C-alpha positions in Angstrom: 98.9 256.7 -15.4 100.9 259.5 -16.9 103.8 260.0 -14.5 107.2 258.4 -14.8 110.0 257.3 -12.5 113.2 259.1 -12.0 115.6 256.7 -10.2 118.8 257.7 -8.6 120.8 254.6 -7.4 123.9 254.4 -5.3 126.8 252.0 -5.4 125.9 248.8 -3.6 129.3 247.2 -3.4 133.0 248.1 -3.8 133.4 245.2 -6.2 132.9 246.7 -9.7 131.7 243.3 -10.9 128.8 243.4 -8.4 125.6 243.4 -10.5 122.9 244.3 -8.0 120.7 247.1 -9.4 117.1 248.3 -9.3 117.4 249.3 -13.0 115.4 246.3 -14.3 112.8 246.8 -11.6 112.3 250.5 -12.7 112.1 249.4 -16.4 109.6 246.7 -15.4 107.4 249.1 -13.5 107.5 251.6 -16.3 106.5 249.0 -19.0 103.9 247.2 -16.8 102.2 250.5 -15.9 102.4 252.1 -19.3 104.4 255.0 -18.0 106.8 257.3 -19.8 110.3 255.9 -20.3 112.0 255.9 -16.9 115.1 257.9 -16.2 117.8 256.0 -14.4 121.1 257.4 -13.0 123.8 256.0 -10.8 125.8 258.1 -8.4 128.3 257.8 -5.6 129.3 261.4 -4.9 127.5 264.2 -3.2 127.9 266.6 -6.1 126.6 264.1 -8.6 123.7 263.2 -6.3 122.7 266.9 -6.1 123.0 267.3 -9.9 120.8 264.3 -10.6 118.2 265.5 -8.0 118.2 268.9 -9.7 117.5 267.2 -13.1 114.6 265.3 -11.5 113.1 268.5 -10.1 113.1 270.0 -13.6 111.4 266.9 -15.1 107.7 267.5 -14.9 106.8 264.1 -16.5 108.5 262.0 -13.8 106.6 262.5 -10.6 108.2 259.6 -8.7 111.7 260.1 -7.3 113.0 256.7 -6.4 116.2 256.8 -4.3 117.8 253.3 -4.1 120.8 253.4 -1.8 122.3 251.8 1.3 120.7 253.7 4.2 120.8 254.4 7.8 118.6 256.2 10.3 117.7 259.6 8.7 120.2 259.3 5.8 121.2 257.8 2.5 124.7 256.2 2.0 126.0 257.2 -1.4 129.2 255.1 -1.6 129.4 252.0 0.6 128.8 254.0 3.8 131.6 256.6 3.1 129.5 259.4 1.9 126.0 260.2 3.2 123.2 262.6 2.6 121.0 263.2 5.6 117.3 263.9 5.3 118.0 267.4 6.6 120.5 268.0 3.7 118.0 266.5 1.2 115.3 268.7 2.7 117.4 271.8 2.0 118.0 270.6 -1.6 114.3 269.9 -2.2 112.8 272.7 -0.2 109.5 273.7 -1.7 110.2 272.0 -5.0 108.4 268.6 -4.8 104.7 269.7 -5.1 102.7 266.8 -6.5 105.8 264.4 -6.5 106.3 261.2 -4.6 109.6 260.5 -2.8 110.3 256.8 -2.4 113.4 255.7 -0.5 114.5 252.1 -1.4 117.0 252.1 1.4 117.5 250.5 4.8 116.3 252.4 7.9 116.3 255.9 6.2 112.8 256.5 7.7 113.6 255.2 11.1 112.8 258.6 12.4 110.0 260.0 14.5 106.8 261.0 12.9 107.2 264.7 13.5 110.6 264.7 11.8 109.1 262.9 8.8 106.1 265.2 8.6 108.5 268.2 8.8 110.6 266.8 5.9 107.5 266.2 3.8 106.2 269.7 4.5 109.6 271.3 3.8 109.8 269.5 0.4 106.1 269.9 -0.3 106.1 266.3 -1.6 102.8 264.6 -2.1 104.1 261.6 -0.2 107.3 260.3 1.3 107.8 256.6 1.8 110.4 254.0 2.6 111.7 251.7 5.4 112.4 252.1 9.1 114.1 248.6 9.1 116.4 246.7 6.8 114.5 244.9 4.0 115.6 241.7 2.3 116.7 242.6 -1.3 114.1 240.5 -3.1 111.2 241.2 -0.7 112.1 244.9 -0.5 112.1 245.1 -4.3 108.7 243.4 -4.4 107.4 245.9 -1.9 108.9 248.8 -3.9 107.1 247.6 -7.0 103.7 247.4 -5.2 104.2 250.7 -3.3 105.1 252.7 -6.5 102.4 251.1 -8.5 99.8 251.8 -5.9 101.0 255.4 -5.4 100.4 255.9 -9.1 97.1 254.0 -9.4 95.3 255.5 -6.5 94.4 259.2 -6.5 95.2 259.5 -2.8 98.4 258.1 -1.1 96.2 257.0 1.8 94.5 254.5 -0.5 98.0 253.1 -1.5 98.9 252.8 2.2 95.6 251.0 3.0 96.1 248.6 0.1 99.6 247.7 1.2 98.6 247.3 4.8 95.7 245.0 3.8 97.5 242.9 1.1 101.1 242.9 2.3 100.6 243.3 6.1 103.4 240.9 7.1 106.1 242.5 5.0 104.9 246.0 5.8 105.3 245.2 9.5 108.5 243.2 9.1 110.4 245.9 7.3 108.7 249.0 8.9 107.2 250.5 5.7 106.4 254.1 6.3 104.2 256.3 4.1 103.7 260.0 5.0 101.2 262.1 3.1 99.2 265.2 3.5 95.7 264.6 4.8 92.6 266.6 4.0 91.2 266.3 7.5 90.8 269.8 8.9 91.9 268.6 12.3 95.2 267.1 11.1 98.0 269.5 10.2 98.9 269.5 6.5 
């Protein structure tokens, strides 16, 4: 496994003493899977979010973009639901720039969108896969799912195998939280 994780995380709470973060999860994933040192950034503004995403796009050694934020249908909430980035906006930022990369949304309901919209987003970005939740996961169970999802996306050569593994081994949680994984198929009858 040669690729690393570039994590951009939002503010989870207005209380500055609030300690919730996926940073340790990202460091654990990196160490356990012998990946390059992860890159971790926190942001609460639209400008900073765009800047960090731009840095990720220039980083060839970190093929997983892990976006950990509060979320809502079709959007990420950057700062306690005051500032949001829609998937349409993110699609414009990432347009054609994510070839070979995986986009993982560790956010509630961001992928509670129809399959055509998700497919169009993936095609626009050229991402190898786009995954996340269509429902609101529990913090601990969602973190465990994120670990297994990212690990399997990196271990299997095809995102379809990662999806099949999760559906077989984590079926209850996958259904409970509406885990969604979109990827390009090689089937000639299915649009890429």
